[in-house]
Structures are given as C-alpha cells and as structure tokens.
VOBAMAR-349778 format. One record per residue (C-alpha): residue number from 1; residue in one letter; x, y, z. Coordinates in steps of 0.001 Angstrom, whole numbers, plus 500000, padded with zeros to 6 digits. Each point is the difference from the previous one (the first is absolute). Example, Ala and Ser with C-alpha at 12.3 -4.5 7.8 and 13.67 -1.06 7.14 Angstrom:
REM residues 2
    i  aa       X       Y       Z
    1   a  512300  495500  507800
    2   s  501370  503440  499340
***
This chain:
REM residues 78
    i  aa       X       Y       Z
    1   m  248617  465343  255990
    2   k  497293  502498  501302
    3   l  498270  499783  496419
    4   l  499868  496248  500289
    5   a  498624  500137  503407
    6   y  497217  502287  498734
    7   i  499329  497678  497120
    8   v  499928  496941  502183
    9   m  497504  501736  502748
   10   l  497750  501394  496965
   11   v  499981  496236  498566
   12   l  499083  498406  503461
   13   s  497307  502788  500511
   14   v  498517  499188  496645
   15   i  500071  496237  500762
   16   s  498331  500696  503459
   17   l  497348  502031  498442
   18   t  498999  497365  497491
   19   l  499985  497303  502426
   20   a  497832  502173  502278
   21   d  497661  500422  497107
   22   a  499787  496350  499612
   23   q  498498  499665  503534
   24   d  497137  502238  499186
   25   f  498281  496981  498387
   26   p  496867  498683  502021
   27   s  501154  496615  501596
   28   t  496713  498474  499590
   29   q  500089  499970  496241
   30   n  502477  497710  498010
   31   v  501972  502695  498348
   32   a  503656  499565  499047
   33   a  502176  503120  500848
   34   p  502016  501475  497337
   35   e  503536  499051  499712
   36   a  502573  502682  501181
   37   t  503051  500531  497448
   38   f  503181  501283  500854
   39   p  500564  503077  498305
   40   r  503089  500043  497292
   41   l  502987  502069  501378
   42   s  503858  499914  499841
   43   a  502068  500190  503047
   44   s  503463  499213  501209
   45   n  501004  497651  503097
   46   l  502552  501015  502579
   47   e  502706  498426  497703
   48   g  499002  502319  497024
   49   k  498585  497221  497962
   50   t  496963  501394  497946
   51   l  496761  497909  500415
   52   r  496861  500176  497924
   53   l  497016  499203  501805
   54   p  497763  497935  499849
   55   e  501900  498339  497028
   56   d  502900  499105  501976
   57   f  497941  498208  502705
   58   a  500741  496309  499968
   59   g  496504  498461  500615
   60   d  496280  500562  499501
   61   r  499915  501195  503539
   62   n  502715  501943  501912
   63   l  500632  501534  503414
   64   l  501877  503179  499751
   65   l  501831  501374  503033
   66   i  501741  503318  499814
   67   a  502874  501429  501931
   68   f  500037  503626  500177
   69   q  503296  500192  501757
   70   r  503075  497526  499970
   71   e  499390  499464  503703
   72   q  496602  498581  499173
   73   q  501283  497340  497459
   74   q  500930  497520  502900
   75   n  496368  499946  501191
   76   v  498856  499486  496413
   77   d  502418  497331  499594
   78   t  498847  497847  502954
***
C-alpha cells in the first residue's frame, strides 16, 4: 500500500510540474500550452482489482480522486 501511495504522489508531482511549466508562456502571445498526459502505470484499488492507467480511464478527460486510507474513501465518494 505504501508503494502505491508513493507512485501516486510521484505521478501527481509530475503532472503538477508539467502544468506549472504550461503557465510560463507569456499571456500576451497566442501560444497553445502543451497537453499534459497521464503517465502509464499499473495499480490496484482497495478491492484488489488491478488497473492500467490511463488505458482504463473511461473518457477523454477524467478526474482521479485517490484515497490513501480506507477512512478517506467516504470523502472521495461524496
């Protein structure tokens, strides 16, 4: 479980750095920011089901909420 938490934290860090770099473009120019892509990884959910990400995402744009402890899952579900 700790390994999954470290992987998720690493992935979120990479995504946030990528998005931060996109904000460095001058706002006065009409320049499109590069699209951020979710890195490929395999993980298992709290039920033990193995997921391949981003292949197992349902749509073109997805919001991923992660509970690091079972007690946090209720907050994610709301």
